[in-house]
N, C-alpha and C positions, 0 to 999 in steps of 0.2 A: 717488250711485248711478245716477242718470240720465245722467250724463256718463260715469261709469266703464265702463259696458256698451259703448257705441258706440266708445270709445277702444280698449277691449281687443279688439273685434271687428275694428276697423281695423288693430290691431297684428298680429293673427293673419293677416289678408288680406295684409298687406305681407309678413310673414315667408314665407308660402306663395309669393308672387310672386318674392321674392328668391331663395329656395331653388331654384325652378324655373329661373330665369335662371343661377344658379351651376352647376347640374348640366348645363344645356345648353351654356353658353358658357365655363365655368371661372370661377375666381375673380377674373379681371380682371387678373391679373399677366401680363406678356408685353409684346411690342412693340405699340406703338400703330398701329393700322390706318388707312389714309387715309379711311375712312368713319366713323371714331370708334369703331369696335369693336376689341377686343383679340385679338391672336393667341394662341390657346390650343393649337393643334397645330402643330408645326414639326419635320418629319422630312425625311430625304434619302435615298430610294432611288436606285440607279444603273441606267441603262438603257443596253445595248449593242444595236445593231441590225445585222443582216445582211440584205441583199436579194439573192437569187440568189448566195449564197456571197461577196458582197462587203460588207465593213464599210463602213457609212455613218455619218457623224456625226449625232448628235441635234442638231437645230438650236437655236441660241440664241433666246431670246424667244418660245418656245412659250407660249401663254396670255398673252402680252403684246402682241406685234406683231399687228396686225390680220390680216395674211395668214396667221398661224399660230395664230389664235384662232378656231376654226370653231364650237364648241359653247359656249354661254354659260349653259347650265342650272344650273351651280354658282356663278355669280357672286355670290349672296347670301352665300356662305361665304368669299369671297376678299377680298383687298385691293383698294382702289379702283384700277380700271384693270388688275387682274391677276386671272386665274383662281386658285383655291386650289391648282391643280396647274399648275406652270409651269417653265421653265428660264431661266437668266440667261445661260449661255454653252453652248458645244458639247461640253462634258465628259461629258454624259449624266447629270448629276445632275438629278433632278427635285425641285424645291422644293415640299414639301407645306406650305403656310402657310395655315392656316384659322382663322376666328373661331369655329368650333364643333369640339367633339370628336366626330368621326365617321370611319367608314372610307371610304377612297378606294380605287379599283380602277385597275388597269392599263387596263381598257376605257374608264373615264372620261377618262384621260389621253390615250389615243389618239383619242377623240372630240373632245376640246379641240383637239388637233394637227390633226385633220381626216383622219386616216389610215383609209381604207376598205380592210378586209381581206377583205371578202366575196368568196368565189370563190378566194382565195388559199390556198396551203398555209402554215400557221402552226405553228411549234414555239416553246414557251417553256420556259425553265428559270429556276428562282430558286435562287441559291447552288448551282448545279450539279445541282439536282433537277428533273426534268420536271414541268411543271404542265399539266393537261389543260384545266382551266376557266380559261384565262388571262384572258378578259375580266372575270371576277369575282374575280381575284386581288387581295387586299387588300394595298396597299403598305405596307411596314414600313421603318423607318429602318435604313440601312446595307446593305440587301440588294442583291445584284447580280442584276439581270434581264436575261436574254439573249433577244432576240427575233430569230427567224429567219423570213424571209418568202420564199416561193418561188412559182412560177407555179401 
């Protein structure tokens, strides 16, 4: 009895810790991250950008290349050496690859990229529907985001 009670208490504590980790990070299935964490969120919204009515490509390596990796506040959720929001090529596909299940926003991606839109005219539509609070728009898999920036 003297041994059984501490063992039972330890088992309960370990169960609580494990269930907390699973709910925050997922079950551990998915690609292995460079930091030893598992990828539990992997989605691909697509972004098109126009500046003064001219289409510009979304650069490759946003959130990877130092010159296109301006905000590092989300690093703890991403792969080693990459932001959880990044691009691999200039197709406009945003790779959301995270070690935690959480919402990511268009504003967070633009901060990582280093785009300052203060004082600019900004219009955003998602799948053809206007979005007024574009900074807080939660990214979703497969959606098409059209960002128009003017003077």
